[in-house]
matplotlib code that plots the C-alpha trace (Angstrom):
import matplotlib.pyplot as plt

x = [0.0, 1.0, 0.7, -1.2, -1.1, -1.9, 1.1, -1.1, -2.0, 1.2, -0.1, -1.5, 1.9, 3.9, 1.7, 0.7, 2.0, 1.0, 4.2, 6.2, 9.7, 9.2, 8.4, 11.7, 13.9, 11.9, 12.7, 16.5, 16.5, 14.8, 17.3, 20.3, 18.8, 18.4, 22.0, 23.0, 21.2, 22.8, 26.3, 25.6, 24.1, 27.2, 29.5, 27.6, 27.7, 31.4, 30.8, 32.5, 33.2, 32.4, 32.8, 35.3, 37.0, 34.7, 37.3, 37.3, 33.5, 33.8, 36.1, 34.0, 30.9, 31.8, 32.2, 29.0, 27.1, 28.5, 27.6, 24.0, 23.3, 25.0, 22.9, 19.8, 20.7, 21.2, 17.9, 16.0, 17.5, 16.6, 13.1, 12.4, 14.3, 12.1, 9.0, 10.0, 10.7, 7.3, 5.7, 7.7, 6.5, 2.8, 2.9, 4.8, 2.2, -0.7, 0.9, 1.6, -2.0, -3.3, -0.9, -1.9, -5.5, -4.7, -2.5, -5.1, -8.2, -9.0, -9.0, -12.5, -12.2, -12.2, -8.4, -7.6, -9.6, -7.8, -4.5, -5.5, -6.7, -3.4, -1.4, -3.6, -3.5, 0.3, 0.7, -1.5, 0.4, 3.7, 2.3, 1.1, 4.3, 6.8, 4.9, 4.6, 8.4, 9.6, 7.5, 9.2, 12.9, 13.4, 11.8, 13.9, 17.1, 16.0, 15.4, 18.7, 20.6, 18.9, 16.8, 13.4, 10.4, 8.4, 10.1, 9.0, 5.5, 4.1, 5.6, 3.9, 0.6, 0.6, 1.3, -1.8, -4.0, -3.9, -3.3, -1.7, -1.5, -0.6, -4.2, -4.0, -3.6, -6.0, -8.0, -11.1, -9.9, -12.8, -10.3, -10.1, -13.7, -12.6, -12.6, -9.6, -7.6, -8.6, -7.4, -4.1, -3.5, -4.5, -1.6, 0.7, -0.5, 0.4, 3.7, 6.6, 10.0, 9.2, 12.1, 10.4, 7.0, 8.5, 10.0, 6.5, 4.9, 7.4, 6.9, 3.1, 3.7, 5.9, 3.4, 0.8, 1.0, -0.9, -3.8, -4.1, -5.3, -3.0, 0.2, 1.5, 4.1, 7.6, 7.7, 4.6, 6.1, 9.4, 7.4, 5.6, 8.9, 10.4, 7.5, 8.1, 11.9, 11.2, 9.0, 11.6, 14.4, 12.3, 11.5, 15.2, 16.1, 13.4, 14.5, 18.0, 16.8, 14.6, 17.4, 20.3, 19.3, 22.5, 26.1, 26.6, 30.1, 29.1, 25.9, 27.8, 30.4, 27.7, 25.7, 28.8, 30.3, 26.9, 25.7, 29.1, 29.1, 25.5, 25.7, 28.9, 27.6, 26.4, 29.9, 31.4, 28.8, 29.0, 32.5, 31.3, 27.7, 27.2, 23.5, 22.6, 19.0, 19.9, 22.5, 19.9, 17.6, 20.4, 21.4, 17.7, 17.4, 20.8, 20.0, 16.6, 18.0, 20.7, 18.7, 15.6, 17.3, 18.7, 15.2, 13.9, 16.6, 15.6, 11.9, 12.3, 15.2, 12.8, 9.7, 8.2, 7.3, 4.1, 5.1, 3.0, 5.3, 5.7, 4.1, 0.6, 1.8, -1.1, -3.6, -1.6, -1.7, -5.4, -6.1, -3.8, -5.7, -9.1, -7.7]
y = [0.0, 3.7, 6.1, 9.2, 12.5, 16.2, 18.5, 21.1, 18.6, 18.9, 17.3, 14.3, 13.7, 14.1, 11.6, 9.1, 5.6, 4.2, 3.9, 5.6, 4.7, 5.6, 2.1, 0.8, 3.3, 4.3, 1.2, 1.4, 5.2, 4.4, 1.6, 3.9, 6.6, 4.0, 2.9, 6.6, 6.9, 3.7, 5.0, 8.1, 6.1, 3.8, 6.8, 8.7, 5.7, 5.2, 1.7, 2.2, 5.1, 4.0, 7.4, 7.7, 10.5, 12.1, 13.2, 10.0, 10.2, 13.8, 12.8, 9.7, 11.8, 13.1, 9.5, 8.4, 11.4, 10.8, 7.1, 7.7, 10.6, 8.9, 5.7, 7.8, 9.6, 6.2, 4.8, 7.9, 7.7, 4.0, 4.7, 7.2, 5.0, 2.1, 4.2, 5.2, 1.5, 0.5, 3.2, 2.0, -1.6, -0.7, 2.0, -0.4, -3.1, -0.7, 0.7, -2.8, -3.8, -0.6, -0.8, -4.4, -3.3, -0.3, -2.2, -4.9, -2.7, -3.4, -7.1, -8.3, -12.1, -14.8, -15.5, -11.8, -12.0, -15.1, -13.3, -10.4, -12.7, -14.7, -11.5, -10.3, -13.7, -13.9, -10.3, -10.7, -13.8, -11.9, -9.0, -11.2, -13.2, -10.3, -8.1, -10.9, -11.7, -8.1, -8.0, -11.0, -10.9, -14.7, -15.1, -12.2, -13.8, -17.2, -15.6, -13.7, -16.9, -18.8, -21.0, -22.3, -20.5, -23.8, -24.8, -21.6, -21.7, -24.4, -22.9, -19.5, -21.1, -22.9, -19.6, -18.1, -21.1, -23.4, -26.6, -29.6, -31.9, -31.7, -31.6, -27.9, -27.9, -25.4, -22.3, -24.4, -26.3, -26.3, -25.1, -21.7, -20.4, -16.9, -14.7, -12.7, -15.8, -17.5, -14.5, -14.5, -18.3, -18.1, -15.7, -18.1, -21.1, -19.2, -18.0, -18.7, -17.1, -13.8, -14.3, -17.4, -15.6, -12.7, -15.0, -16.7, -13.2, -12.1, -15.4, -14.6, -11.1, -12.2, -15.0, -12.4, -13.7, -16.9, -14.9, -11.7, -11.4, -8.5, -9.0, -6.1, -3.8, -4.5, -1.1, -2.1, -5.4, -3.8, -1.2, -3.9, -5.7, -2.4, -2.0, -5.6, -4.9, -1.7, -3.8, -6.5, -3.9, -2.3, -5.7, -6.6, -3.4, -4.0, -7.5, -6.3, -3.7, -6.2, -8.8, -6.5, -2.8, -1.8, -3.1, -5.5, -4.4, -0.8, -1.7, -3.9, -1.2, 1.5, -0.6, -1.5, 2.0, 3.6, 1.1, 1.1, 4.9, 5.2, 2.6, 4.0, 7.6, 7.5, 6.6, 9.5, 12.2, 11.1, 12.7, 16.1, 16.5, 16.7, 16.0, 12.4, 13.1, 15.9, 13.6, 10.8, 13.2, 14.3, 10.7, 9.9, 12.6, 12.0, 8.3, 9.0, 11.2, 8.9, 5.6, 7.3, 8.2, 4.7, 3.3, 5.5, 4.2, 0.6, 1.4, 2.9, 0.7, -2.0, -0.1, -3.0, -5.1, -5.1, -2.5, 0.6, 2.9, 0.5, 1.0, -0.3, -2.8, -5.2, -2.3, -1.1, -4.6, -4.9, -1.6, -2.5, -5.8, -4.0, -1.6]
z = [0.0, -0.3, 2.6, 1.5, 3.4, 3.4, 3.8, 5.4, 8.2, 10.1, 13.3, 11.4, 9.7, 13.0, 15.0, 12.3, 13.0, 9.6, 7.5, 10.3, 11.2, 14.8, 16.0, 14.6, 16.6, 19.7, 21.7, 21.0, 21.8, 25.1, 25.9, 25.1, 27.4, 30.2, 29.8, 30.1, 33.4, 34.6, 33.8, 35.9, 38.8, 38.9, 38.9, 41.5, 43.8, 43.2, 41.9, 38.5, 36.2, 32.7, 31.1, 28.2, 26.4, 23.9, 21.4, 19.5, 19.1, 17.9, 15.0, 14.2, 14.0, 10.5, 9.2, 10.7, 9.4, 5.9, 5.9, 7.1, 4.7, 1.7, 2.3, 2.5, -0.8, -2.5, -1.1, -2.2, -5.7, -5.9, -4.7, -7.5, -10.0, -9.0, -9.4, -12.9, -13.8, -12.5, -14.6, -17.6, -17.1, -17.0, -19.6, -22.0, -21.4, -22.0, -25.2, -26.5, -26.0, -27.6, -30.5, -31.3, -31.4, -33.5, -36.0, -36.5, -36.5, -40.1, -39.5, -38.5, -39.0, -36.4, -36.9, -36.3, -33.1, -32.1, -32.7, -30.5, -27.8, -27.9, -27.5, -24.6, -22.8, -23.0, -22.0, -19.0, -17.8, -18.3, -16.4, -13.5, -13.2, -13.5, -11.0, -8.5, -8.8, -8.2, -5.0, -3.6, -2.7, -2.7, -6.2, -7.5, -6.3, -7.7, -11.1, -11.1, -10.2, -13.0, -10.7, -11.7, -10.2, -10.1, -6.9, -5.2, -6.7, -4.4, -1.3, -2.1, -2.9, 0.5, 2.2, 0.6, 1.1, 4.2, 2.3, 3.9, 0.9, -2.8, -4.1, -5.0, -8.7, -10.2, -9.4, -9.3, -6.2, -3.6, -1.0, -2.9, -2.3, -1.4, -4.6, -3.6, -2.6, -5.8, -7.8, -6.0, -6.4, -10.1, -10.6, -8.8, -10.8, -14.0, -12.6, -14.9, -15.7, -17.3, -19.8, -21.1, -21.2, -23.1, -25.7, -26.1, -26.4, -29.0, -30.9, -30.9, -32.2, -35.1, -36.0, -37.2, -40.8, -39.8, -38.4, -40.4, -44.0, -44.4, -42.3, -40.3, -41.6, -40.4, -38.7, -36.7, -35.7, -34.6, -32.7, -30.7, -30.1, -28.8, -26.3, -25.1, -24.8, -22.7, -20.4, -19.9, -19.3, -16.6, -15.1, -14.9, -13.2, -10.6, -9.9, -9.3, -6.9, -5.1, -4.6, -3.8, -3.5, -1.7, -1.9, 1.0, 2.2, 2.3, 4.1, 6.6, 7.4, 7.6, 10.1, 12.1, 12.5, 13.1, 15.7, 17.6, 17.6, 18.8, 21.5, 22.9, 22.8, 26.4, 27.7, 25.7, 26.7, 30.4, 30.5, 29.3, 30.7, 34.5, 34.7, 33.9, 33.0, 30.6, 29.0, 28.7, 26.9, 24.5, 23.8, 23.1, 20.4, 18.8, 18.6, 17.3, 14.6, 13.2, 13.7, 12.3, 9.1, 8.9, 9.4, 6.6, 4.3, 5.2, 4.6, 1.1, -0.1, -1.4, -2.6, -4.5, -1.5, 0.6, 3.3, 3.9, 1.9, -1.0, -4.4, -5.1, -7.6, -7.3, -7.8, -10.8, -12.3, -11.8, -13.4, -16.4, -16.8, -16.8, -19.4]

ax = plt.figure().add_subplot(projection="3d")
ax.plot(x, y, z, "-o")
ax.set_aspect("equal")
plt.show()
C-alpha cells in the first residue's frame, strides 16, 4: 500500500504511525537513554566510572554522518528510479496492447480476433508473473541466479491457502472459495519465468501472418517488439533492486560503524555533561535522529514489496488488466 497524506495537516503527519519509522527506533533510543542513566548512577555511587574521552566520538561523528546521509541519498535515488521502472513496465504493457488493437483494427475475421486474444493472454500472464516476482525478494534472487520459479510456486501457494496436501492444482480447487484468494492463487498457478514468457509473447507477435489477412508492416512489428523490450528492461532493473538494493560491504560497514558509535555515545557524553537526565535526553534525540534516518533508508530501499510505503503494484496490475 501507499501512505497518502496532506502536507497542510502537520499534526497528522507528525503523529501518524502508519508507515512511520518511529516504532523501529523508539525502543532502541529508550534503551540507550536507560544505559546513560545507569552509567551516571554507577559513577555517583562510586561503583564504577564508565565514562570515556569524547574526542574519538567527535572525530568519528563526521564519518557516521557521511555514511548515514549517503545511504539515505542512495535509497531515495533508488526509490524514484524504481517508481520510474514500475511506470515504464505498466505503460509499455498498455501501449503494446493498444498498438496491437490499432495495427489490426481493419481485420475483422475470427483469426484476427484469435491473434488479439493470444497476445492479450500472454501479455497478462507476463504482467502477473513479473509483477509478482519483483515484489518477492526470494523469487527475485531465484530468477537472477537462474533457478526455476516452479520450486517456489508451491511454497507460495501454500502460504496463501492453508493446504496440507498436494491436491491444490487449479484455481477451481474447492479449497479456494474466497474470490480474492482464488485470484491470487490463479496468478501463482500461472507463474513462470518472465524471460520465457517474453519469448513466447514475442513469438506470438511475429506470428501475425498466420492470423491476419494483411500482415503487419515490419515497422509495426518492430514497434511492438520495442515495447516488449522496454517492459523487460524495466523488469530486470526492478528484480536487481529487489534482490540487492545496496552493496553488502558498504551496508555492513555502515551498520557496524553507526551502531558502535550510537551505543557508545552515552559513555562519551558522560565525561562532558554533568546532569545524567539531561545527558539521557540528549542521547535519546541523537540516537533518534541517526537511527531514524537509517530506518527511513531501510523502509524505502525496497519499494516493490508489501510495506505501507511501497508501491501499489497489485492495484496497478489490476487496473492494467481492466484496461
